[in-house]
N, C-alpha and C positions, 0 to 999 in steps of 0.2 A: 438699471444700465443692462443690456444685452451683449453679447460676445462681439458683434459687428461693430459698436462704438467702442468696446473696449478689447484691442487686440490681444490682451495678455490673459483674458478670462478664460478659463475651462471652456471647452466646446459643451454645449448641451447632449452631443452623439457620443455613444460610447465608442471610443477608439482603443484597440489593443496596443499596450506598448510596443513600439517596432523600434528595433536598434538599427541606428544608420552607421554605425560603426563599419568601415571596410574591412574585410577579411580576406585572406588568401586561402584558397581550397584547392586540394589536388583531386581530380575526378577521374576517375577509372571506368572508360567504357568499352564492352565487349560488343563486337559489331562483326557482320559478315563480311570476309576477305573478298569483296567484290568492287570493281570500277565503280567510281562514283561516290562511294559511301563516305569518304573521307572530306569530299567537296561539297555534302550534304550536311555533316557535321560542322565543318567550318562555316558554311552558310548560314546556320543557324546563329552562330556568333555574330558574323558580321552583318548580318541581316538585321540585327537586334541591338547592334552598337556596343556589345560586350568584347571584352579584350581578353586575348590569349597570352598568358605571360611564357607559357612554355608548351610545346606540343611533340610527342613521340608517337610513334606508330610502327608496330611490325606484328607479324603474323606469330601467333603464340601457340594455336592448335592446328597442325599442318593437316589432319585427319578430318577435322570437322571444319576447315577452311575459316577460321575466327581469327581476329585481329583484335589487337588491345590498344586502344589509344588512351594515352595519359595526358590529361590537360591540366595545367596549372592556370587558374584564374582568380581574378579578385571581383569582390563586390558586398553589397551588403548582404548578411542572411539571407532576406527575402528575395534577392537578385539571384543568388547561389541557387535556392532551393527552385525558383523559376527556370534556371538554365537546366537543372538535373531532370525537371519535370517535362520540359521540353527535348532534351535528348531523349528521355525514355520512350517518348511517342513517336521518333522516328523508325521507320519500318524496318532498316536492317540492323537496328539496335536490339541485343539480347539483353544488355544489362548495364545499369549505370550506378555506380559505387561511389559516393561522396567518402573517400578515405580519410581526410579530415575530420568529419563527423564520427565515423566508424571509429578513429582512434581516441576521439574525446569520449565516446560511449564505452569504451573498454577501460577507461580510465588510464590512459597512454597519452602522453604528449603529443606525437604526430607519428605519420604513418612512416614506413621506411622509404626514404627519398635517396637517390643518386644521382649525379650528374657525371659526364666525363666531359674534360676539356682537353685540347691540344693549345699549348701556349708558346708562341714563338718568341723568343727574345734575341737580339742583337746587341754584340758588345764586345769590349775588350777589356783587360786590366781588372782593375779593384772591382769595377761594375759588376762584370762576368764573374767573378769568385763571389761574390754576396749574392748574386743571383742563383748560382749554384748552391750556396750554404743553405739561403731560402727556401729553394726547391726540395732540398734534403728535410727540414724543417717540416715542410708540409707535405711530406712523402709522395713528392712527385717524380716521377720516373722521365730521365733523358732518353727520347726514342729517336733522336736524330740530332747530330752536331758537327760542325766544322769548326775551325778557328774563328770563325766571323758569327756564328749564331747557335743556338740551340732549340730543340723544341721540347718541351715538358709534355708528358700528359699527367693528369691529375683527376683524380676522382673524389666525389664526397658531397655533401650537401651543397645546395646553390650558395648558401652563405660562404662557406668556404673557399668555393671557386671564386667568388666575386672578390673575397679579401686577396687571394693569390694574386689575381689581375690586377687590382689595386697596387698591391705592392710591387709587382713587376714594371708597372709603368714608367717609374723613374728610373729605371736598371736598362731600358731599352725594349720594352715590349714592343713587336712588331704585329703581331697578328693573334686572334684569336679563333677557334672554331668551337663550338659547343654543342653537345648532342639534346640537350633538354633533359628534363627530369624523366626518369623511369622509378616508379613506386608500387610498393605492395602495401597491404595492411599486414599488421604483426599478428602474430599467434597462428596457429595450426591451421584454421580455416582457409580456404581458397576461395577465390571468385566463382 
């Protein structure tokens, strides 16, 4: 009986074991700070059907006119590696670092990742007091307030931000604005 007539039989061709597990990775991309660079990077993702969960961009070295793009994306390890290699081939890209892999190689859990969110909550009475108590527990700062609403500023890992937003929904969540993830690798080395 051959493999075609028995779909459960092993293939006669050697295949490396490939993980189909979906993983979340944080990529740091150092690029020239010039018009069109971000569009090329984003075009690479959209053109191949890859998703971006979070994106932050800012000039980080003014003298050298370099910007840092931090991208959080999901995919199988093979897809993540393919994304990294394709980013590395773009002309204005100086360096691509998978901060998630770097942290694993250094026997660390994850890279340093933080996000900032502004969360507007409306309400009065007991719900208002409960929202303020919870904001304090999450170390959120009130940056704007009236008798009918307040705006919290909260920083932390994405999971903390999402938990805070979920808790605020029944208490009068009105609006949320998030920065996206900013990340650095741990330790004394820089990119």
